[in-house]
N, C-alpha and C positions, 0 to 999 in steps of 0.2 A: 833754696833749692831750685835748680834749672828745670826747664821742661824736659830736657833728655833724662835727667835724674828721675824725674816724677814718672816718665814713661817706662824706665827700666824697672823702678820699684814696683810699679803696677804689674808689669809683666812677671816679675819674680813672685809677687803675691799670688797672682792668678795661677800661676803653674805650680808653685810649691805648696799652696794652701790644700791642695787636693791630692797631690802626689805624695806618698809616703816618705818624703825626704826631709821634713821639718821646715815649714815655712819661716818660723822665727829664726832659725840658724841661718838661712839664706838671706833674710832681710838684714841680720846683723852683719853678714859678710859684705853685702852690697853697701849698706850705710857706712860701714867702716872704709870701704874703698872710695866712697864719696866724701869722706870726712864728716859724716853725719853722726856725731857721737851719741846724741840724743835722738830718740824716735820722734818725728814730727806728729804729734798727737792727732791733730785734726786730719792730716793726710792720711794717717794709719787708719782712722775711723772710715774714711771714705772708701779707700781700697777694700777694707774688710766688708763693708756693705755691699760692695760690687760682688764679692765671692758668695755672700749670702744670698743675693739676688740670683746668682748663676744656679745655686743649689736648689732655690725654689723653682726656677724654670726647668731644669732637667728632671727634678723628682716631683713635679706637679702632678702627673698621672697617679702617684702613689700618695701624695699629701691630700688630694682632694678625696681619697677613699679610705683615710685613717680610720681604723677601728678604735673603740674605747680601749681594748686591751693594748694596742700598739702604743696609743697615747700614754697609757700608764707605764709601759716600759720606757718610753722616751723620758718621762719624768724621773724614773728610777736611775736612768743612765745619766741624766743631767746633774743630779745631786753630787756625785764624786767629782764630775767635771768642774762644777761650780766652786767647790771647796779648794780643788787643786788651783784653779784660776786665781781665786783670792789669795791663796798662799804665794803663788808665783808672782802676783802683782806687787808684793812687798820686795821682791828681788829683782825688779824691773831694770834698775840701774846696773846691777852686776850682770844680768843677762845681756843687755845691750851694750855694755862696755867691755866685755871680755870674750876675745876670740878663743881663749883657752877653754872657757866654759862651753863655748859653741862647739868646739873641736870634740870634747868629751860627750856631749849629748848626741852629736852625729854618729860617733863610734857606737854608743849604746843602741841608738836607733837602728844601726846597721845589723847589729847581732839579733835585736828583736825581730827584724824582718826575715831572719833565717830561721827562726823559731818553728814556723809551720813545716819546714823540711825534715826537722829533727823529731817532732811530736805530732803524731797523726791521732786525731780524735774521731770517735764514732759519730755519724751524722745526727745532729740534734736540732730542735727548734728553739726559738728565743724564749728565755725565761727571766726572771729577776737576777739570777746569778751572772748569766752572761751578758744581760743588758748593762749591769752595773759597771762592767769593765771593758765595754766594747770599743774596739776599733776594727779595722778590717783584718789585722793580724790576730787579734785576741778573738775575733769572731770565727776565724778559720780554726784557731786552736780549740775553741769550744765546740767545733764540729759543725758550725753553720754552713749552709751552701754558700759559695762565693758571692752570688747575686744578693742574697740575703744580707751578708756581712756588709756588702758594698752599700746597699740602700740604707740599712739602718745606721751605719757609722756617720753617714752624711745627713741623715735626718736629725740625729742628735746634735750635729755640729751647728745647726741653726740657732738653737736657744743658747748654745755656748757663745757663738759669734756675737749675737745680739746683746747678750748679757754683759760681755766684755766691753762692748761699745758704750752701754749705759753707765758703766763704772767710771768711764772717763768723759762722760757728758759735760761735766762742768769745766774740763780743761779744754773744750773746743774754743778755738780762737781763729776766726776767719778773717783773713786779710784780703782786700780787694784785688790786689796784684796775684794772688795765689789761685784764682778760679781757673785759670788755663791749666796750672799743674794738677788741680783737682780733677778736672774733666779728662785730661790725659791719663792719669793714674787710674781713674774709674773705668774708662774704656778699655785700657790695656788689661786691667784685672778681670774685667768682665769676658772679654773675647778669649784671653789666654786660659782664664778659668774653666770656660765652657769646653775648650779643646782638651784640657788636661782631664776634666771629668769623663769625657767620651773616651779618650784613650785608656784611662785607667780602668774603666768598666771592661773593656775588651781584655786587658791584661789580667785582671782579677779572675775574670771567667776562665782564663786559661792557666791560672796559677802562677803567672809569670812575675814574681816580686823580687827574685834573686838579684836582677840587675840593679834595683833601687838599693838593696842591702849593700852590694859591693861599691856602688857610688858613694853612699854614706861613709862606709869605711875608709876608702880612698881619700875623700875630701877631708874626713876628720883627721886622718894622719897627716896629711899636708898641712892643715891648719895647726896641728899640734907642734909640728916642727918649723913652722915658719916664723 
């Protein structure tokens, strides 16, 4: 991996981890363009830790005031995420080696992002049912306020991100010549992730997710026929 590749992958991770356009899909596309058929595990861990740090920094005012009830809901939400993560880990080679799989997931994600336009729910608060399936989109579908859906979806991303990195801890292989790449990737993911979170907060508060939906649909179709 070259420093330019590390910088680009860090930027891609930081931007797409928080924007609802599938970070995995975009990393697959970028890695395929660079000829990296296998995800560089140690580098992947580094850039994911950067996005986790961004989440803590941005949501710190909320994190330091977490109530016991909210912590319980985070635990409830983490369980299905953990199960899904363990299942997807078995298909890691398929996901990172197939642009077809990536194209299909992008198209599905595009349609999911359009759901809040078609189904309007009455305003509700967080409960076990909504917490167990929460993302920004599902939060809106459950009738949560945009800010509440935004905050909670990223709060539950923290244990998911950290848990995923723990699973691959034994695969860490630090090569001395890679420290520059790690630093560039971490810095790029940190800065771009912070910008993406701030931008997304404004868009969610205005209910402006359609642009992301159309982007995913268009990119998915392009990859499908490429």
